[in-house]
C-alpha positions in Angstrom: 5.5 73.1 35.1 1.7 72.5 35.6 1.7 70.6 32.3 4.5 68.3 33.6 2.5 67.6 36.8 -0.6 67.0 34.7 1.3 64.5 32.5 2.8 62.8 35.5 -0.7 62.4 37.1 -2.1 61.1 33.8 0.8 58.5 33.7 0.0 57.4 37.2 -3.7 57.1 36.5 -3.0 55.0 33.4 -0.8 52.6 35.3 -3.4 52.2 38.1 -6.3 51.6 35.7 -7.9 48.1 35.8 -6.4 45.5 33.5 -9.4 45.8 31.1 -8.8 49.5 30.6 -5.0 49.1 30.3 -5.4 46.4 27.7 -7.8 48.3 25.5 -6.5 48.1 21.9 -5.1 51.4 20.5 -5.0 50.4 16.8 -7.0 48.2 14.5 -4.1 45.7 14.4 -4.4 45.2 18.2 -8.2 44.8 18.0 -9.4 41.2 18.4 -12.6 39.9 17.0 -15.5 41.4 15.0 -13.8 40.4 11.7 -17.2 40.7 10.0 -17.0 44.5 10.3 -13.3 45.4 10.8 -11.6 42.5 9.1 -9.3 43.2 6.1 -11.1 45.0 3.3 -14.2 45.6 5.3 -16.0 49.0 4.9 -15.5 50.2 8.5 -11.8 49.3 8.5 -11.3 51.2 5.2 -13.3 54.2 6.5 -11.3 54.4 9.7 -8.0 54.0 7.9 -9.0 56.7 5.3 -10.4 58.9 8.0 -13.6 59.2 6.0 -16.3 58.4 8.6 -20.0 59.2 8.5 -22.2 58.9 11.6 -22.1 55.4 13.1 -23.9 53.4 15.8 -22.2 50.4 17.3 -24.7 47.9 18.7 -23.8 44.8 20.7 -23.4 43.2 24.1 -21.0 44.6 26.8 -17.3 43.7 26.4 -17.4 43.2 22.6 -15.4 46.3 21.6 -17.9 49.2 21.0 -16.1 51.8 23.1 -12.7 50.4 22.0 -13.5 51.0 18.3 -14.5 54.6 19.2 -11.1 55.1 21.0 -9.3 53.6 18.0 -11.1 56.1 15.8 -10.0 58.9 18.2 -6.4 57.7 17.9 -6.4 57.6 14.1 -8.6 60.5 13.0 -7.5 64.0 12.3 -10.9 65.2 13.4 -11.4 66.6 16.9 -12.8 63.9 19.2 -15.3 64.6 22.0 -16.5 61.7 24.2 -19.6 62.0 26.5 -21.6 59.4 28.4 -25.4 59.6 27.9 -26.0 58.6 31.5 -24.0 61.5 32.9 -24.5 64.1 30.2 -27.4 66.5 29.8 -28.6 68.9 27.1 -26.0 71.4 28.5 -23.2 69.1 27.7 -24.5 68.4 24.2 -24.7 72.2 23.6 -21.1 72.7 24.9 -19.9 69.9 22.6 -21.7 71.5 19.6 -20.3 74.9 20.4 -16.8 73.4 20.4 -17.5 71.7 17.2 -18.7 74.9 15.6 -15.7 76.8 16.8 -13.2 74.1 15.5 -15.0 74.1 12.2 -15.0 77.9 11.9 -11.5 78.6 13.0 -9.6 75.5 11.7 -11.9 73.9 9.2 -11.6 70.7 11.4 -14.4 68.1 11.7 -15.6 66.9 15.1 -16.5 63.4 16.0 -18.9 63.2 19.0 -18.8 59.8 20.7 -21.9 59.1 22.9 -21.5 56.0 25.0 -24.8 54.3 25.9 -26.6 56.5 23.4 -29.9 54.7 24.0 -30.0 56.4 27.5 -30.5 59.8 25.8 -34.1 61.0 26.3 -36.1 62.6 23.6 -35.1 66.1 24.4 -31.4 65.2 24.3 -31.7 63.3 21.0 -33.7 66.2 19.5 -31.0 68.7 20.6 -28.4 66.6 18.8 -30.3 65.8 15.6 -30.0 69.1 13.6 -26.2 69.2 14.2 -25.8 65.7 12.9 -28.0 66.6 9.9 -26.0 69.6 8.9 -22.6 67.9 9.5 -21.5 70.0 12.5 -20.6 66.7 14.3 -20.1 63.1 13.1 -22.0 61.0 15.6 -20.6 57.7 16.9 -23.0 56.0 19.3 -22.5 52.9 21.3 -25.5 50.9 22.7 -26.3 47.5 24.1 -29.9 47.9 23.0 -31.4 47.6 19.5 -31.1 51.1 18.1 -34.1 50.5 15.8 -36.2 50.4 19.0 -34.3 52.6 21.5 -32.8 55.4 19.4 -34.5 58.3 17.7 -35.5 57.1 14.2 -34.2 60.3 12.6 -30.8 59.6 14.2 -30.9 56.0 13.1 -31.8 56.9 9.5 -28.7 59.2 9.3 -26.3 56.7 10.7 -24.8 53.4 9.6 -25.5 50.6 12.1 -22.8 48.0 12.9 -23.8 45.1 15.1 -21.0 43.6 17.2 -21.3 39.9 18.3 -20.1 38.2 21.5 -16.4 37.3 21.2 -15.6 33.7 20.4 -13.6 31.5 22.7 -10.6 31.8 20.3 -10.9 35.6 20.5 -11.0 35.5 24.4 -8.1 33.1 24.4 -6.0 35.5 22.3 -7.0 38.5 24.5 -5.9 36.5 27.7 -2.6 35.6 26.1 -2.0 39.3 25.2 -2.7 40.3 28.8 -0.4 37.7 30.2 2.5 38.5 27.9 2.3 42.3 27.4 5.2 43.7 29.6 3.9 47.3 29.7 0.1 47.1 30.1 -0.3 43.5 31.2 1.5 40.9 33.3 4.4 40.2 30.9 6.9 41.2 33.6 5.5 38.7 36.1 6.0 35.0 36.0 2.3 33.9 35.6 1.4 30.3 34.8 -2.2 29.5 34.2 -3.4 25.9 33.8 -5.3 25.1 30.6 -8.5 24.1 32.5 -8.4 27.3 34.5 -8.1 29.4 31.4 -11.0 27.5 29.8 -13.1 28.1 32.8 -12.5 31.8 32.7 -13.3 31.9 29.0 -16.4 29.8 29.3 -17.9 31.8 32.2 -17.0 35.2 30.6 -19.6 34.3 27.9 -18.1 36.3 25.1 -17.3 39.4 27.3 -13.7 40.5 27.1 -14.1 42.8 30.0 -15.4 40.1 32.2 -12.5 37.8 31.2 -9.8 40.5 32.0 -11.4 41.4 35.3 -11.4 37.8 36.4 -7.9 37.3 35.2 -6.8 40.4 37.0 -8.4 39.2 40.2 -6.8 35.8 39.9 -3.3 37.3 39.4 -3.5 40.1 41.9 -4.8 37.8 44.7 -2.5 34.9 44.2 0.9 35.2 45.9 4.0 33.8 44.0 5.5 30.6 45.2 9.1 30.1 46.2 10.3 30.2 42.6 8.3 33.5 42.1 5.7 31.8 39.9 2.1 33.0 40.2 0.2 29.7 39.5 -3.4 30.0 38.5 -5.1 26.7 38.8 -8.8 25.8 38.3 -9.6 26.4 42.0 -8.3 30.0 41.8 -10.1 30.6 38.4 -13.4 29.4 39.9 -12.9 31.8 42.9 -12.1 34.6 40.5 -15.3 34.3 38.3 -18.0 32.2 40.0 -21.0 33.5 38.0 -21.4 33.6 34.3 -22.0 37.1 32.8 -25.4 37.1 31.3 -26.6 40.0 29.2 -30.1 40.8 30.4 -31.8 44.1 30.9 -35.4 44.0 32.1 -36.2 47.1 30.2 -34.2 46.3 27.1 -33.9 44.4 23.9 -32.4 41.2 25.4 -35.3 41.0 27.8 -37.9 41.0 24.9 -35.7 38.7 22.7 -35.4 36.1 25.6 -39.1 36.0 26.5 -39.9 35.8 22.8 -37.5 32.8 22.4 -39.2 31.2 25.5 -42.7 31.6 24.1 -41.7 30.4 20.7 -40.0 27.3 22.2 -43.2 26.5 24.1 -45.2 27.0 20.9 -42.8 24.7 19.1 -43.3 22.0 21.8 -39.5 22.0 22.6 -39.3 21.5 26.4 -35.5 21.6 26.4 -35.3 25.1 24.8 -38.2 26.4 26.9 -36.3 25.4 30.1 -33.1 26.9 28.8 -34.6 30.3 28.0 -36.6 30.4 31.3 -33.5 29.4 33.2 -31.7 32.3 31.6 -34.4 34.7 32.7 -34.5 33.4 36.2 -30.7 33.4 36.4 -30.6 37.1 35.3 -33.1 38.1 38.0 -36.3 38.3 36.0 -39.5 38.5 38.1 -41.0 35.0 38.0 -44.5 36.5 38.1 -43.8 38.1 34.8 -43.0 34.6 33.4 -46.1 33.2 34.9 -48.2 36.0 33.4 -46.8 35.2 29.9 -47.5 31.5 30.4 -51.1 32.2 31.4 -51.5 34.1 28.2 -49.9 31.3 26.3 -52.2 28.7 27.8 -55.2 30.4 26.2 -53.6 31.8 23.1 -51.5 28.7 22.0 -52.9 25.7 23.8 -56.5 26.7 24.3 -59.1 24.0 23.9 -56.6 21.5 22.7 -55.9 21.0 26.5 -58.4 23.0 28.6 -56.5 21.9 31.7 -53.4 23.9 30.7 -54.6 27.2 32.0 -55.7 25.6 35.3 -52.3 23.9 35.7 -50.4 27.2 35.1 -52.7 29.1 37.4 -52.2 26.5 40.1 -48.5 26.7 39.7 -48.6 30.5 39.9 -50.6 30.3 43.1 -48.2 27.7 44.6 -45.3 29.9 43.7 -46.9 32.8 45.7 -47.1 30.5 48.7 -43.7 29.0 48.4 -41.5 31.7 46.9 -37.9 31.2 45.8 -35.8 29.1 45.5 -38.3 26.2 45.7 -40.8 28.0 43.6 -38.6 27.2 40.6 -40.2 23.8 40.6 -43.5 25.4 39.9 -42.1 27.5 37.1 -40.6 24.3 35.6 -43.8 22.3 35.9 -45.9 25.0 34.2 -43.3 25.4 31.4 -43.0 21.7 30.8 -46.8 21.2 30.8 -47.2 23.9 28.2 -44.3 22.7 26.1 -45.7 19.2 25.9 -49.4 20.0 25.6 -51.2 19.8 22.3 -51.4 23.2 20.6 -54.3 25.2 19.2 -54.6 28.9 18.5 -58.3 28.7 17.7 -59.0 31.4 20.3 -57.9 33.9 17.6 -61.5 33.3 16.2 -62.5 36.1 18.6 -60.5 38.6 16.6 -62.1 37.5 13.4 -65.5 38.2 15.1 -64.2 41.5 16.4 -63.1 42.5 12.9 -66.5 41.6 11.5 -68.1 43.8 14.2 -65.8 46.6 13.2 -66.1 46.3 9.4 -69.6 45.0 8.6 -73.1 46.6 9.2 -74.4 45.9 12.7 -76.7 42.9 12.7 -79.9 42.9 14.8 -80.5 40.4 17.5 -83.0 37.8 16.1 -86.4 38.3 17.7 -86.5 34.9 19.3 -83.1 35.5 21.1 -84.2 38.9 22.6 -85.1 39.4 26.2 -88.7 38.3 26.7 -89.0 39.7 30.2 -89.8 43.3 29.1 -91.6 43.4 25.8 -92.8 39.9 25.0 -96.4 41.0 24.8 -95.8 44.2 22.8 -93.2 43.1 20.2 -93.2 39.3 20.6 -89.6 39.3 21.7 -88.4 35.8 22.8 -91.2 34.0 21.0 -90.1 31.0 19.1 -86.9 30.4 21.1 -86.2 26.7 21.5 -84.7 25.6 24.8 -81.9 23.3 23.8 -82.1 21.2 27.0 -85.6 20.1 25.9 -84.1 18.3 22.9 -82.1 15.1 22.5 -78.4 15.7 23.1 -79.3 19.1 24.4 -79.0 20.6 21.0 -81.5 22.0 18.4 -80.8 23.8 15.1 -81.7 27.4 15.7 -80.7 30.8 14.4 -78.2 32.5 16.7 -76.3 34.9 14.3 -78.0 38.0 12.8 -79.7 37.4 9.5 -76.9 39.1 7.6 -74.3 36.7 9.0 -76.0 33.3 8.6 -73.5 30.7 7.8 -70.5 32.8 8.9 -67.8 30.8 10.6 -65.3 32.2 13.1 -64.2 29.3 15.2 -62.1 26.6 13.5 -61.3 23.8 15.9 -57.9 22.3 15.6 -57.2 18.6 15.3 -55.2 18.5 18.5 -55.9 16.9 21.9 -59.3 17.6 23.5 -60.2 20.0 20.7 -59.9 17.2 18.2 -62.8 15.4 20.0 -65.0 18.5 20.0 -64.1 19.5 16.4 -66.2 16.7 15.0 -69.1 17.6 17.2 -68.9 21.3 16.3 -68.6 20.4 12.6 -71.5 18.0 12.6 -73.8 20.5 14.4 -72.7 23.2 11.9 -73.4 21.0 8.9 -76.8 20.0 10.2 -77.7 23.6 11.0 -76.4 24.8 7.6 -78.3 22.1 5.8 -81.5 23.2 7.7 -80.8 26.8 6.8 -80.4 26.0 3.1 -83.1 23.3 3.0 -85.5 23.8 0.1 -87.4 20.6 -0.2 -87.2 18.5 2.9 -89.6 20.5 5.0 -93.2 20.9 4.1 -95.4 20.3 1.1 -96.1 24.0 0.9 -92.6 24.3 -0.5 -93.3 21.5 -2.9 -96.6 22.9 -4.0 -95.4 26.5 -4.5 -92.4 28.6 -4.9 -94.2 32.0 -4.8 -93.9 34.8 -2.4 -91.2 37.3 -1.3 -87.8 35.7 -1.1 -86.8 37.5 2.1 -90.0 36.6 3.8 -89.7 33.0 2.6 -86.2 32.8 4.0 -87.3 34.1 7.4 -90.4 31.9 7.4 -88.3 28.8 6.5 -86.0 29.5 9.4 -89.0 29.8 11.7 -90.3 26.4 10.5 -86.8 24.9 11.0 -86.5 26.1 14.6 -89.9 24.7 15.4 -89.5 21.3 13.7 -85.9 20.7 14.8 -85.1 20.1 11.1 -81.3 20.3 11.8 -81.5 17.5 14.3 -83.6 15.4 12.0 -81.2 15.9 9.1 -78.3 15.0 11.4 -80.1 11.7 12.3 -80.7 11.0 8.6 -77.0 11.6 7.8 -76.0 9.2 10.6 -78.4 6.5 9.4 -77.0 6.7 5.9 -73.4 6.6 7.1 -74.2 3.5 9.3 -75.4 1.7 6.2 -72.7 3.0 3.9 -69.9 1.6 6.1 -67.4 4.0 4.4 -63.8 2.8 4.8 -60.7 5.1 5.1 -59.6 4.5 1.5 -63.0 4.8 -0.2 -63.8 7.2 -3.0 -67.2 8.7 -2.5 -69.6 10.6 -4.7 -72.3 12.9 -3.2 -75.0 13.4 -5.9 -76.5 16.5 -4.5 -74.1 18.1 -2.1 -76.1 21.2 -1.3 -74.7 22.3 2.1 -72.3 19.4 2.2 -74.3 17.5 4.9 -73.2 14.1 3.5 -69.9 15.2 1.8 -68.2 16.5 4.9 -69.1 13.4 6.9 -67.8 11.2 4.1 -64.6 13.3 4.1 -64.1 12.5 7.8 -64.7 8.8 7.3 -62.5 8.5 4.2 -59.3 10.4 5.1 -57.1 8.3 2.8 -59.7 8.2 -0.1 -61.5 11.0 -1.8 -64.8 12.8 -2.0 -66.5 14.2 -5.1 -69.4 16.6 -4.4 -71.9 17.6 -7.1 -73.5 21.1 -6.5 -76.6 21.6 -8.6 -76.4 25.5 -8.3 -73.6 27.9 -8.6 -74.5 29.3 -5.2 -74.1 25.8 -3.6 -70.8 25.3 -5.4 -69.4 28.6 -4.1 -70.5 27.8 -0.6 -68.8 24.4 -0.7 -65.6 25.8 -2.1 -65.4 28.5 0.6 -65.9 25.8 3.3 -63.3 23.5 1.7 -60.8 26.4 1.5 -60.1 25.9 5.3 -58.8 22.4 4.6 -55.3 21.5 3.4 -55.5 21.1 -0.4 -55.0 17.3 -0.5 -57.9 16.9 1.9 -60.4 19.0 0.1 -63.3 17.4 -1.7 -63.5 17.8 -5.5 -66.4 20.3 -6.1 -68.4 19.7 -9.3 -71.0 22.1 -10.6 -73.7 21.0 -13.0 -76.6 18.8 -13.7 -76.8 15.1 -12.6 -77.0 14.0 -16.3 -73.6 15.8 -16.9 -71.8 13.7 -14.3 -69.5 11.7 -16.7 -68.4 14.9 -18.5 -67.9 16.8 -15.2 -65.9 14.0 -13.7 -63.7 13.6 -16.8 -63.0 17.4 -16.7 -62.2 17.3 -13.0 -59.7 14.5 -13.1 -56.1 15.5 -12.5 -54.9 12.9 -15.1 -57.5 13.2 -18.0 -55.1 11.2 -20.3 -55.3 8.1 -17.9 -57.1 5.2 -19.5 -58.5 3.9 -16.2 -62.1 5.2 -15.6 -63.0 6.7 -12.2 -65.2 4.4 -10.2 -66.7 5.1 -6.8 -66.9 2.8 -3.8 -70.0 4.7 -2.5 -72.5 6.9 -4.2 -74.7 8.9 -1.8 -77.6 11.2 -2.5 -80.3 13.0 -0.5 -83.4 14.0 -2.6 -81.2 13.5 -5.7 -83.4 11.2 -7.9 -86.9 11.6 -6.5 -87.8 15.0 -8.1 -86.1 14.0 -11.5 -88.2 13.0 -14.5 -85.2 11.2 -16.0 -84.7 8.6 -13.3 -84.8 5.7 -15.7 -81.8 7.1 -17.6 -79.9 8.3 -14.6 -79.8 5.0 -12.8 -77.7 3.1 -15.5 -75.5 6.2 -15.6 -74.8 5.8 -11.8 -74.2 2.0 -12.4 -71.4 2.8 -14.8 -69.7 5.0 -12.1 -69.9 2.4 -9.4 -67.3 -0.2 -8.5 -68.4 -3.9 -8.7 -68.4 -4.1 -4.9 -69.8 -0.6 -4.4 -73.0 0.7 -2.9 -75.6 3.4 -3.8 -77.4 4.9 -0.9 -80.3 7.3 -1.4 -82.5 9.2 1.1 -85.6 10.5 -0.6 -88.6 12.4 0.6 -91.7 10.9 -1.0 -94.0 13.8 -2.0 -96.8 11.4 -2.9 -97.2 10.6 0.8 -96.8 14.2 2.0 -98.9 15.8 4.7 -102.4 16.6 3.3 -103.4 20.2 4.1 -107.1 19.3 4.4 -106.2 16.9 7.2 -105.2 19.9 9.3 -108.7 21.4 9.2 -111.9 20.7 11.0 -113.9 20.0 7.9 -117.2 19.9 9.7 -117.2 23.7 9.4 -117.7 23.2 5.6 -120.6 21.9 3.7 -120.2 18.2 3.3 -120.1 18.3 -0.5 -117.5 21.1 -0.5 -115.4 19.2 2.0 -115.5 16.2 -0.3 -114.5 18.3 -3.3 -111.6 19.8 -1.3 -110.3 16.3 -0.4 -110.7 15.1 -4.0 -109.0 18.2 -5.4 -106.0 17.9 -3.1 -105.6 14.1 -3.6 -105.6 14.8 -7.3 -102.4 16.8 -6.9 -100.6 13.7 -5.7 -102.1 11.3 -8.2 -101.0 13.2 -11.3 -99.2 10.5 -13.5 -97.5 13.2 -15.5 -95.9 15.1 -12.6 -92.4 13.6 -11.9 -92.5 15.0 -8.4 -95.4 12.9 -7.3 -95.7 10.1 -9.8 -93.5 7.6 -8.0 -93.2 5.9 -4.6 -90.6 3.7 -2.8 -91.6 0.6 -4.7 -91.4 2.4 -8.1 -87.9 3.7 -7.4 -86.8 0.3 -6.2 -88.1 -1.3 -9.3 -86.1 1.0 -11.5 -82.9 -0.1 -9.7 -83.7 -3.7 -9.9 -84.3 -3.4 -13.7 -80.8 -1.8 -13.9 -79.3 -4.9 -12.3 -79.2 -4.0 -8.6 -80.1 -5.8 -5.4 -82.2 -3.3 -3.5 -83.1 -2.8 0.2 -85.7 -0.2 1.1 -86.7 1.2 4.4 -89.6 3.7 4.8 -90.2 5.9 7.7 -92.6 8.6 8.7 -91.0 11.7 10.2 -93.2 13.7 12.5 -92.5 17.3 13.2 -94.2 20.6 13.8 -94.9 23.5 11.5 -96.1 27.0 12.4 -98.7 28.1 9.8 -97.6 31.7 9.4 -99.5 34.4 7.5 -96.7 34.3 4.9 -97.1 30.6 4.5 -100.9 31.0 4.0 -100.2 33.7 1.4 -98.0 31.3 -0.6 -100.6 28.6 -0.5 -103.3 30.9 -1.8 -101.2 33.0 -4.1 -102.9 33.7 -7.5 -99.7 32.6 -9.2 -96.8 30.4 -8.2 -93.2 30.7 -9.1 -92.0 27.7 -11.1 -94.8 25.4 -9.8 -98.5 26.2 -9.4 -99.7 27.3 -6.0 -102.1 25.3 -3.9 -104.9 27.7 -5.0 -104.0 27.2 -8.6 -104.3 23.4 -8.1 -107.7 23.7 -6.5 -109.1 26.2 -9.0 -109.2 23.4 -11.6 -112.2 21.8 -9.8 -113.5 24.5 -7.4 -115.3 27.7 -8.1 -114.0 31.1 -6.9 -116.7 31.3 -4.2 -115.8 27.8 -3.0 -112.1 28.8 -2.9 -112.9 31.9 -0.9 -114.7 29.8 1.7 -111.8 27.3 2.0 -109.2 30.1 2.2 -111.2 31.8 5.0 -111.4 28.5 6.9 -107.6 28.0 6.5 -106.9 31.4 7.9 -109.4 31.1 10.8 -108.3 27.7 11.9 -104.6 27.6 11.1 -103.3 31.2 11.2 -100.2 31.3 13.4 -101.0 27.8 14.8 -98.4 25.1 15.3 -99.6 21.9 13.7 -98.3 18.3 13.6 -96.7 17.5 10.2 -95.9 14.1 8.8 -93.4 13.5 6.0 -92.6 10.1 4.5 -89.0 9.2 3.6 -87.3 6.2 2.2 -83.7 5.0 2.6 -82.6 2.9 -0.4 -79.5 0.7 -0.6 -78.6 -0.7 -4.0 -75.6 -2.9 -4.9 -74.8 -4.5 -8.3 -75.9 -8.1 -8.8 -73.3 -8.6 -11.5 -69.9 -6.9 -11.8 -70.2 -4.2 -14.5 -66.5 -3.1 -14.2 -63.3 -5.1 -13.7 
C-alpha cells in the first residue's frame, strides 16, 4: 500500500508542476532545437540511442535544453541514473553517489550516469572528489552549465569530457514549443479552448529571447489568469501577452562568462569606432543590472589605452561623465554613460601608450643603463663628481628644445613611442619625428661639427663618441641641423608626387622629411656605410611597406648600378629620373666631384632640382685663433699661423682644395643654372682633454692629426711649447666656433631627358 500512496503522490505532483516542467521532452523525437548536436546522424544522438555515452558537459544559456537532454538520457539508458544539483550538493552527496555507483557496478555490473546540474558551482574540493571516479569509469559524468567550462570547470574534468554547446532557441523552435503546449491534451492545454493572436504569440517569442522556459512560463501565466468568455474560449491577445512577459529575459551573470563576453564586445565596439554597437552592448549591461561604475572604469582605461593622445580630451570627458553620474545617479545618469561611450566610439584612436610596455620589457631584459652624468642630480655631488654639469636647459633655446642625450649610452637611438596618424597625435607626430631625426643626426654626426674631426680620426672610439655627444649638447648641433633641413626643404618645394633621391642619407635627416612631403611619390636613400643602411632599414620597418623609402647601400659613383638593381621592374625601358636630388656633405669631401656631377645630371628630370648643403672645410675655424698668441715668441706664433693655414691651402687635398665658387663652377660647366648661399654658423665647443689628445696625437687614423700637420714645419721643441699653450689656455674651456656652409641649388639649363 505505501507504494500505491507514493505513486499517487507522484502523479499529483506531476500534474501540479509548472507548464515548463510538464512539457519537458521525454524522448529525442520530442526534443526541439539544437539540431547541430542532436539532429539526425549527429554523434550525440547516435550515442544516446546506442546507450554508449562517455562523460559529457552541456554548455549554453538557460532554457535551451541542457537538463532536458540529461532527462532524455535517463529515460533511454540502461545505466543507473543519479541527479544532483551543484548548488545544493556537497562532498557528502558526491561520496554517497559514488558509493551507490560502486555498489551497482559490483553487484549488477551496471554503469552509473551522474548528472550534475550547474556543475560550474562545484568548488575545487568537490570537483577533486569527483575526478578520480570519472577517470576510473566508476561514473559517467554529465554536467550542465551556463558558464564557459574551459574557464569555470576543473581542467582535468574538462579534458575527460566531450563539450557540447547549446545555442539559444530560434523563433521557429519557440513557435513549435508553444504550439505543442497549446495542443497537448495531457501535459499542456489541449483540453482547453485557447486562442492566441499571432501578434501576442510573436511578442511572447520575441521577449523570451531564445529561452523555452521563459516562453512557457509566460504562456502559462497568460492562460491561467485569463478567464474564458461566454463561449468558453480563453482569448490571449497582445495586451494579455504584454502583461504576461513584460521584460525580456537577458542572460547576464556579473561573475560569469556572459559578463566578460559582453564587456569585451562593448570595448571592441568602442575600439572599432562603432557607436551603435557600443550603445547596444552597454544597454544590455545596464538592462541586466551591471554596476555603471564598472562600465565607467573600463571606459577610463579605454580612454588611455585606445584613444590616448589621438584625443587627449577623451579621458577628461569620461572622468567628467563619471563624476556627473555620481552626483546624478540613475536613471538620469544613463545620459552620462551614453555621452562617454559615444565620445570614445567617435574619437580618433591610438594605442601608442603601449610604448610603456616596450620600455618596461627593455628594463627587464637589457643590462641596466646608467643615468648620464649631465642628467644626474647636481644638488648633492656636483663638486665631487661633476653631476649635472653640461645639462642644457631646453627653455633657454629656441622653441624650448635642444638636442641632448637623455637615454643611457647603451640605448642611444632606441625608440619606444610611435605616434599614430590620428587626431591630435597626428599633429605632434611630425614634431616628435623631426626632433628625433635632428637628434639622431647630431648623434651620428661625423663631419658637420668641428675641424678637429676633419683634421684627425685618432683616439679611442668610445671616448670619441662620448666627446662628440658633449660637443653636440653644447653647440645645439641637433637644432642647427633641423634648421638646415628646413632651409633645404623650403628651397626644394617638394610636391606630393615627387620622386626624391638623398645622396648621403646617414641618419635620414633629409630622407624622412622628403618622405613626409611626398606621400604619393617615392624616396630613395643612399647609405654610404652598412651601419647607416641597417639603421635606416630598422627605422623604415615601422612604416607600411608601400610608404617605405628605398634604401641603397654603396658608393656615390655606383648610383646608376644600385638604382637599376633596386627597381621593381628592371626590364622596363623607361629610366628612373628624380624630381629632386638632395645631399648634405655629399660632394664636398669627394675627389671625383667633376665626374659625379654629370652622373647626377643624368638622373635628374628636365624640370628637376639638385640641392646640396656642404660644410666648407677651407673656411673652418682656425685653432690658432682660439689662443692668446702673445704668450708665444712672435716668430713661433707666425710659424704656427703659417703651418695651420698651409693645411687648408693644400691643392692636392680634396677635402680643402675647393670652395663655394669652385663647386658652383663645376655645376655650371655641366650645364646647370646655379644659385649659391653662404652662411657662417656660430656655435660653441668644449675643448676637452680627449679632444686635445686627438689634436696632438702622434698618429692619426685615416688622416694626419693636427700635430702631424705641424711637424712638417715645426721642431719637436716648438711643438711642445705650442701643445703646452693649448692645454693651459683651452683645456676644458668652452670656446666660440665658426663653421662656413653653402647651400647650392642647381637646375638644368637644357633638358637632358625627354
